[in-house]
C-alpha positions as CSV (number, residue, x, y, z in Angstrom):
1,M,0.2,0.2,-0.3
2,R,0.9,3.5,-0.8
3,K,1.2,6.0,2.1
4,I,0.3,9.6,2.6
5,I,3.0,11.5,3.9
6,V,2.4,15.8,4.2
7,G,5.7,17.2,3.9
8,A,4.9,20.8,5.0
9,F,7.0,24.2,6.9
10,I,5.2,26.1,9.5
11,S,5.7,29.3,11.7
12,L,5.1,28.5,15.1
13,D,2.3,29.5,15.0
14,G,1.2,27.0,12.6
15,I,1.0,29.3,9.8
16,M,2.4,27.6,6.4
17,Q,1.1,30.3,3.3
18,A,3.8,31.1,1.2
19,P,6.9,30.5,2.6
20,G,8.8,31.0,-0.6
21,G,8.5,33.9,-2.0
22,P,6.5,37.1,-1.7
23,H,4.4,36.9,-5.3
24,E,3.7,33.2,-3.8
25,D,0.0,33.5,-2.5
26,P,-0.9,36.4,-0.7
27,V,-4.6,35.8,-1.0
28,G,-5.9,37.1,2.2
29,G,-3.9,40.1,2.3
30,F,-0.9,38.3,3.3
31,Y,2.1,40.1,3.2
32,H,5.1,37.7,5.0
33,G,5.3,35.9,1.6
34,G,9.6,33.9,2.1
35,W,9.8,33.8,5.3
36,A,11.2,31.0,5.4
37,A,13.9,32.0,3.3
38,P,16.1,33.3,5.5
39,Y,16.1,29.8,7.9
40,F,17.6,28.2,4.8
41,D,20.7,26.7,5.8
42,E,22.9,23.3,4.8
43,T,20.5,21.2,7.6
44,M,18.0,22.7,5.8
45,G,19.0,21.2,2.6
46,Q,20.0,17.9,3.7
47,A,16.4,17.4,5.0
48,V,14.3,18.5,2.2
49,G,16.8,15.9,0.3
50,E,16.8,13.1,3.0
51,M,12.5,13.4,2.4
52,F,13.0,13.2,-1.6
53,S,15.4,10.6,-1.7
54,N,12.2,8.0,-1.2
55,P,10.7,7.4,-3.7
56,F,7.8,9.4,-4.5
57,D,4.8,11.1,-6.7
58,L,3.1,14.0,-6.0
59,L,0.1,15.1,-4.7
60,L,-1.2,18.0,-4.4
61,G,-3.9,21.2,-4.4
62,R,-4.0,23.0,-7.7
63,K,-3.0,26.6,-6.0
64,T,0.3,24.7,-5.0
65,Y,0.3,22.9,-8.4
66,D,0.2,26.2,-10.1
67,I,2.4,27.6,-8.1
68,F,5.0,24.7,-8.8
69,A,4.6,24.4,-13.0
70,A,5.4,28.1,-13.2
71,H,8.3,27.7,-11.7
72,W,9.9,23.7,-11.4
73,P,10.0,23.2,-15.4
74,Y,11.8,25.8,-15.3
75,A,14.6,25.3,-13.4
76,G,16.9,23.6,-15.2
77,S,18.9,20.5,-15.9
78,G,21.7,21.3,-12.9
79,D,18.9,22.0,-10.4
80,P,18.6,19.1,-7.9
81,I,14.8,19.2,-7.5
82,G,13.5,20.5,-11.0
83,P,14.5,17.4,-13.5
84,L,12.9,15.0,-10.6
85,F,9.6,16.9,-10.2
86,D,9.3,17.1,-13.8
87,R,9.9,13.0,-14.3
88,I,7.4,12.0,-11.4
89,T,3.3,11.5,-11.3
90,K,2.0,14.9,-10.4
91,Y,-1.5,14.3,-8.7
92,V,-3.8,17.3,-8.2
93,A,-7.0,17.7,-7.0
94,T,-9.0,20.6,-8.7
95,R,-12.7,21.0,-8.7
96,N,-12.3,22.3,-12.1
97,P,-13.1,19.2,-14.7
98,S,-12.3,21.0,-17.9
99,L,-8.6,22.5,-16.1
100,K,-6.0,21.7,-18.5
101,L,-2.9,20.4,-16.9
102,D,0.4,20.6,-19.0
103,W,3.0,20.0,-16.8
104,Q,4.1,17.0,-18.2
105,N,3.1,13.9,-15.9
106,S,0.7,15.5,-14.2
107,R,-3.1,14.0,-13.1
108,P,-6.6,15.4,-12.1
109,L,-7.4,13.5,-9.4
110,G,-11.5,13.3,-10.8
111,S,-14.6,14.6,-9.1
112,D,-14.1,12.7,-6.2
113,T,-11.3,13.1,-4.5
114,V,-10.9,10.6,-1.2
115,A,-12.2,7.9,-3.2
116,A,-9.3,8.5,-5.8
117,L,-7.1,8.7,-2.8
118,G,-8.7,5.6,-1.5
119,E,-7.4,3.5,-5.0
120,L,-4.4,5.3,-4.6
121,K,-3.4,4.5,-1.7
122,S,-4.7,0.7,-2.0
123,E,-2.1,0.2,-4.7
124,E,1.2,-0.7,-5.2
125,G,3.9,1.7,-5.6
126,A,5.5,5.0,-4.7
127,D,3.9,7.0,-1.9
128,L,2.4,10.0,-2.4
129,L,3.9,13.1,-1.0
130,T,2.3,16.6,-0.6
131,Q,3.7,19.9,-0.5
132,G,2.2,22.9,0.3
133,S,-1.2,22.5,-0.5
134,T,-2.9,24.2,2.4
135,D,-6.4,24.0,1.6
136,F,-6.5,20.1,0.3
137,L,-4.2,19.3,3.4
138,Q,-7.6,19.7,5.6
139,T,-9.4,17.0,3.1
140,L,-7.6,14.5,4.0
141,F,-7.3,15.3,7.4
142,R,-11.2,15.5,7.5
143,N,-10.4,11.8,5.8
144,D,-7.6,10.6,8.3
145,L,-6.4,10.1,5.6
146,V,-3.0,10.9,6.3
147,D,0.1,8.2,7.4
148,E,3.1,10.8,8.1
149,L,3.8,14.0,8.7
150,H,7.1,15.3,8.0
151,I,7.3,19.3,9.8
152,S,9.5,21.8,9.4
153,C,8.5,24.3,12.2
154,F,10.2,27.9,11.5
155,P,10.7,29.9,14.9
156,I,8.7,32.3,13.8
157,V,5.5,34.1,14.4
158,L,3.4,35.1,11.0
159,G,0.2,35.6,13.4
160,K,-2.5,35.2,10.3
161,G,-2.1,33.4,7.9
162,K,-3.5,29.6,5.8
163,R,-2.9,27.1,8.9
164,L,-1.1,23.5,8.5
165,F,-4.5,22.1,10.8
166,G,-8.2,23.1,10.3
167,D,-11.2,22.5,12.5
168,G,-11.9,19.5,10.3
169,A,-9.2,17.5,11.4
170,V,-9.3,13.9,13.0
171,P,-7.7,13.3,16.1
172,M,-4.6,11.1,16.0
173,A,-1.7,10.0,18.3
174,L,1.4,10.5,16.3
175,K,5.0,8.8,17.0
176,L,8.0,11.4,16.7
177,V,10.4,8.7,14.6
178,G,13.0,11.8,13.9
179,S,13.9,15.3,14.7
180,K,16.8,17.6,14.1
181,V,17.8,21.4,14.4
182,S,19.1,23.1,11.9
183,G,21.4,25.9,12.9
184,T,18.5,29.0,12.0
185,G,16.2,27.3,14.7
186,V,14.3,25.6,12.0
187,T,13.3,22.0,14.1
188,I,12.7,19.3,12.2
189,S,10.8,16.3,12.9
190,K,9.1,13.5,11.3
191,Y,5.7,11.7,12.7
192,I,4.0,8.6,11.5
193,R,0.6,7.1,13.1
194,N,0.4,5.6,16.6
195,G,-3.5,4.8,17.1
196,P,-6.2,6.9,18.8
197,V,-5.5,9.8,21.4
198,V,-4.5,7.9,25.1
199,T,-5.5,10.5,27.8
200,G,-5.2,10.6,31.4
201,S,-5.4,12.6,34.7
202,F,-4.2,15.1,36.9
203,E,-7.6,15.3,39.2
204,F,-7.3,14.6,42.4
205,E,-8.8,10.9,43.2
206,Q,-11.2,12.4,44.9
207,P,-12.3,15.6,43.9
208,T,-12.2,19.0,46.0
209,A,-15.8,20.4,46.9
210,A,-14.2,23.9,45.2
211,E,-13.5,21.4,42.2
212,L,-17.2,19.9,41.9
213,E,-18.6,23.3,42.4
214,R,-15.9,24.3,39.3
215,R,-17.7,21.6,37.3
216,R,-21.2,22.9,37.8
217,K,-20.9,26.3,36.6
218,L,-19.4,24.6,33.8
219,T,-22.8,22.9,32.4
């Protein structure tokens, strides 16, 4: 079976909008585009290389597809990422059935995205790696389709913008299976699914009268 792996750059407050440049995604008055660039160093470059080192196909929302299609095919043969992205399959989530996908090896997921993803996951083959695609990620989280998360958290607070997790995320426990910190303070973490959320308690075994009253007021 193929896994769906989320790859994301996020700020400390969970925003992932337009990390790559000021013109990438200014929607909603977002004016901090390019916030990730000053933090890139050798460790970050190695982390990106590791994420792309195993066989994968790209799984993209339409807006991120447009951003990538306007950039990576023109990166040149000496670029380590451009030729790789050209070669692999790009699966694109779009609500527009007539959308023309000009970038080579690009395929629409079709009208029933969730069903198409279920079918792709059931196949043998390369894993499905997301990049960006904030809106599309909410569909993946809401339908419990994510198997791994590769998250780079940057030491910056952006205040507003598109966030990694929205209100529709399905609760899940995760296990940290890899972590490093770049010289610029970016924490690079890899998580895999680890079953349902497990809860516990730090409360007294016998609640105090004050605690019982507090609970009564809550209801």
